[in-house]
Backbone as a ProteinNet text record, in pm:
[ID]
protein_1_A
[PRIMARY]
XXXXXXXXXXXXXXXXXXXXXXXXXXXXXXXXXXXXXXXXXXXXXXXXXXXXXXXXXXXXXXXXXXXXXXXXXXXXXXXXXXXXXXXXXXXXXXXXXXXXXXXXXXXXX
[TERTIARY]
1197.7	1075.2	1093.3	1018.6	1025.2	938.2	991	908.9	934.4	833.1	850.5	916.4	1003.8	1086.2	1000.5	905.5	824.6	684.7	654.5	522.5	532.6	427.2	428.2	422.1	478	456.1	309.6	271.1	122.4	65.3	125.8	84.7	54.7	153	138.4	43.3	34.4	-60.2	-199.6	-227.1	-357.4	-406.4	-310.3	-335.1	-362.3	-284.3	-299.5	-435.8	-470.6	-606.4	-716.4	-713.2	-811.9	-827.5	-712.8	-712	-767.5	-724.8	-775.9	-919.1	-979.2	-1129.6	-1191.8	-1140	-1197.1	-1182.5	-1064.3	-1042.7	-1143	-1160.5	-1257.5	-1401.7	-1428.2	-1561.9	-1596.1	-1478.9	-1496.8	-1528.1	-1510.6	-1541.8	-1687.6	-1740.8	-1878.7	-1881.5	-1998.4	-2001.4	-1994	-2069.4	-2059.9	-1991.5	-1908.4	-1841	-1932.9	-1903.6	-1982.6	-2109.6	-2130.8	-2242	-2217.1	-2326.2	-2315.6	-2225.9	-2169.7	-2088.5	-2179	-2195.1	-2277.6	-2193.1	-2222.4	-2150.5	-2184.9	-2090.9	-2116.7	-2050.6	-2134.5	-2083.1	-1968.4	-1961.1	-1864.9	-1721	-1725.7	-1602.8	-1604.9	-1555.1	-1552.6	-1444.7	-1454.8	-1350.5	-1217.2	-1116.9	-982.4	-954.4	-876	-830.5	-705.9	-657.5	-545	-415.8	-404.9	-296.9	-301.3	-420.2	-438.4	-411.4	-453.2	-427.7	-272.9	-193.8	-48.7	7.8	-48.4	-3.4	-34.6	-149.2	-193.7	-102.6	-68.8	19.3	152.7	202.1	334.7	335.6	224.9	209.4	201.1	131.1	116.1	257.2	333.5	469.1	561.2	554.9	630.7	595	463.9	416.3	454.9	441.6	487	639.8	715.5	853.2	895.4	827.5	848.9	806	693.5	642.9	738	785.6	875.9	1012	1049.7	1176.4	1168.5	1047.9	1034.8	1097.2	1173.3	1241.9	1146.2	1023.7	935	884.8	865.1	820.2	933.5	1049.1	1168.5	1185.8	1168	1183.2	1078.2	952.5	840	865.4	914.6	948.2	1059	1159.3	1266.7	1208.3	1122.3	1063	983.1	901.3	822.8	910.1	1018.3	1104.2	1170.4	1208.3	1262.1	1154.7	1026.2	928.8	900.1	907	892.6	1005.1	1123.7	1246.7	1227.1	1186.3	1161.9	1053.9	943.2	837	875	958.6	1005	1092.5	1173.4	1267.7	1181	1070	991.8	916.2	870.1	802.8	900.3	1027.6	1120.6	1157.6	1161.4	1180.7	1059.7	939.2	822.7	817.3	853.7	860.1	961.7	1073.1	1172.5	1120	1045.7	991	880.6	798.1	687.9	724.7	839.3	884.1	877.2	931.6	916	770.9	683.5	548	478	504.5	442.8	490.9	619.5	683.8	612.4	592.4	525.6	386	307.6	175	162	253.7	255.8	274.5	367.1	391.1	268.9	205.8	87.8	-23.5	-39.9	-144.5	-105.3	14.5	49.4	32.4	58.8	31.5	-115.4	-204.9	-348.3	-405.6	-344.1	-401	-356.8
-746.8	-795.1	-864.4	-976.4	-1044.6	-978.2	-953.4	-899.1	-975.6	-1035.4	-1108.5	-1022.2	-1076.7	-996	-930.6	-1000.3	-948.8	-903.8	-893.8	-848.7	-739.4	-656.8	-568.3	-634.3	-578.7	-642.9	-633.4	-715	-728.7	-596.5	-504.9	-382.5	-289.9	-280.7	-195.2	-258.9	-397.4	-459.9	-436.6	-434	-418.3	-269.8	-174.7	-29.7	2.2	-68.2	-41	-99.4	-218.3	-275.6	-182.1	-142	-37.8	79.5	135.6	269.5	243	121.2	84.8	70.6	6	-6	127.4	212	356.5	418.6	407.6	473.5	416.5	288.3	234.6	280.6	306.7	351.6	492.3	569.6	707.7	704.4	585.8	583	539.1	596.3	552.1	411.1	345.2	200.3	200.9	290.3	310.4	435.6	431.5	556.3	670.4	781	898.5	901.6	785.9	768.3	848.2	827.5	894	803.3	873.7	807.9	786.6	661.3	619.4	627.3	716.7	730	622	556.9	459.9	513.8	522.5	586.7	509	378.7	296.9	327.3	378.2	407	554.2	640.4	785.7	807.9	918.5	945	973.5	943.6	971.1	1120.1	1147.8	1284.5	1299.4	1429	1445.4	1377.6	1375.9	1305.3	1163.1	1098.7	953.6	919.7	1010.4	988.2	988.5	1069	1067.6	937.7	899.3	769.2	651.5	655.4	546.1	543.1	650.8	654.2	601.4	639.9	589.9	444	390	239.2	173.1	229.5	170.4	161.4	273	277.7	173.1	163.1	57	-82.1	-108.7	-243.8	-266.7	-175.4	-192.2	-212.6	-152.9	-173.2	-312.8	-352.6	-497.1	-602	-567.3	-666.2	-674.4	-555.1	-554.1	-618.5	-643.6	-697.8	-855.5	-901.8	-1045.9	-1107.8	-1212.3	-1272	-1312.3	-1359.7	-1397.2	-1283.4	-1171.7	-1048.7	-995.5	-994.6	-957.4	-1037.2	-1165.5	-1256.4	-1227.7	-1207.3	-1167.7	-1038.7	-943	-814.5	-830	-910.5	-942.7	-1002.2	-1101.8	-1168.1	-1066	-981.9	-882.7	-784.9	-743.7	-653.6	-720	-848.3	-927.9	-934.2	-956.9	-963	-825.8	-720.6	-589.3	-548.9	-591.2	-567.7	-637.7	-758.2	-841.6	-779	-745.7	-680.6	-545.4	-468.9	-343.8	-375	-477.1	-520.3	-566.3	-634.4	-687.8	-570.3	-470.7	-352.3	-274.2	-252.8	-189.2	-264	-396.7	-466.7	-462.6	-459.8	-452.1	-308.1	-210.8	-78.4	-62.2	-135.9	-133.4	-198.1	-309.6	-387.1	-315.9	-238	-167.7	-29.3	20.3	156.3	168	69.4	90.6	92.5	8.3	10	143.4	189.1	328.3	431.6	427.2	529.7	525.8	403.9	391.2	432.3	404.6	442	592.5	649.9	793.7	867.4	813.1	867.4	846.6	730.3	705.4	802.3	823.1	912.2	1063.9	1104.7	1239.8	1256.8	1146.7	1160.2	1176.9	1110	1125.9	1252.7	1332.8	1455	1567.6
2891.7	2839.9	2703.1	2689.8	2563.4	2459.5	2343.5	2231.3	2103.9	2043.2	1927.9	1815	1752	1649.5	1539.9	1487.6	1380.8	1411.9	1535.5	1588.5	1688.9	1707.2	1810.6	1942.9	2049.8	2182.1	2221.1	2325.5	2359.6	2393	2463	2499.3	2380.2	2295.2	2167.9	2078	2064.1	1980.3	2022.4	2159.6	2214	2184.7	2204.1	2186.6	2036	1952	1802.7	1760.4	1814.2	1777.6	1823.6	1944.2	2003.3	1919.7	1881.8	1806.3	1662.9	1609.5	1479.9	1477.2	1580.9	1583.8	1588.7	1672.4	1672.5	1540	1474.1	1350.2	1241.6	1233.5	1145.3	1169.4	1288.7	1320.2	1277.1	1244.5	1193	1039.8	978.4	833.4	798.1	692.5	660.2	607.2	623.7	582.1	423.7	361.7	211.6	175.7	65.2	32.8	9.3	79.7	57.8	151.8	221.3	312	453.5	534.4	669.4	753	854.8	957.2	1072.9	1117.1	1231.6	1362.4	1439.9	1569.2	1664.8	1730.8	1837.6	1958.5	2062.2	2191.3	2244.8	2232.4	2286.2	2227.4	2103.4	2028.2	1983.7	2073.6	2036.6	1924.9	1852.3	1750.7	1806.6	1729.6	1776.5	1794.3	1896.1	1922.8	1833.7	1815.5	1733.7	1795.3	1935.8	1993.5	1973.3	1984.6	1956	1808.8	1718.3	1581.5	1547.7	1619.2	1603.4	1662.2	1778.2	1839.8	1745.1	1692.3	1593.1	1471.5	1412.5	1297	1334.9	1455.7	1500.7	1519.2	1578.9	1595	1462.6	1368	1235.8	1161.3	1180.3	1118	1188.8	1314.2	1384.6	1347.1	1326.1	1289	1148.5	1057	915.2	908	988.2	980.4	1021.6	1131	1179.6	1074.3	1015.4	911.7	790.8	750.6	635	665.5	789.3	824.7	820.6	800.6	804.4	673.4	688.7	568.2	451	479.4	369.7	294.7	370.7	305.1	214.6	269.4	184.7	66.9	76.9	-32	-141.1	-93.6	-181.4	-259.2	-188	-256	-356.9	-325	-427.6	-546.9	-539.6	-646.7	-732.7	-657.2	-724.1	-811.4	-749.8	-817.3	-939.8	-929.3	-1042.9	-1158.4	-1117.7	-1220.5	-1291.5	-1205.6	-1264.4	-1359.5	-1323.1	-1412.3	-1549.3	-1540	-1656.6	-1741	-1677.9	-1755.9	-1823.8	-1753.1	-1812.1	-1934.1	-1922.7	-2029.3	-2151.1	-2126.8	-2231.2	-2301.1	-2228.7	-2279.3	-2366.7	-2316.5	-2408	-2537.8	-2532.3	-2646.3	-2734.8	-2691.8	-2769.7	-2840.1	-2764.6	-2823.8	-2933.8	-2920.9	-3029.8	-3154.5	-3130.5	-3240.6	-3310.9	-3244.6	-3297.9	-3354.1	-3313.2	-3364.8	-3514.1	-3595.5	-3742.4	-3791.8	-3735.1	-3763.7	-3733.8	-3611.8	-3578.4	-3672.5	-3696.3	-3795.4	-3926.6	-3979	-4106.9	-4107.2	-4001.6	-3981.6	-3982.7	-3897.8	-3892.1	-4022.4	-4110.2	-4236.6	-4327.3	-4320.9	-4397.9	-4360.2	-4233.2	-4186.9	-4235.9	-4228.6	-4269.5	-4423	-4502.2	-4653	-4675.2	-4600.3	-4630.7	-4589.7	-4503.7	-4457.9	-4546
[MASK]
+++++++++++++++++++++++++++++++++++++++++++++++++++++++++++++++++++++++++++++++++++++++++++++++++++++++++++++

């Protein structure tokens, strides 16, 4: 059977979408509000909840395997490393100022 490399197969995708719809109907429209029960979409049973989590994990794994997602994550990690380097450099530059301010505050008290 043909299965797209970066997507769930049709059967799993349809089941995931159906379970997602029912999962979303369990949430209140407003945070902390009432949950409006819809007879067409009964709440998930524990077995269906486990199946839904497994399908979500499978879907996430397939999406994370996509080359564009990998490239995006690499760029994000590069930016994070550069930002961390700049923060360390800023801390080194501000250390003497902080030390001087701390001494001045200690002298005044």
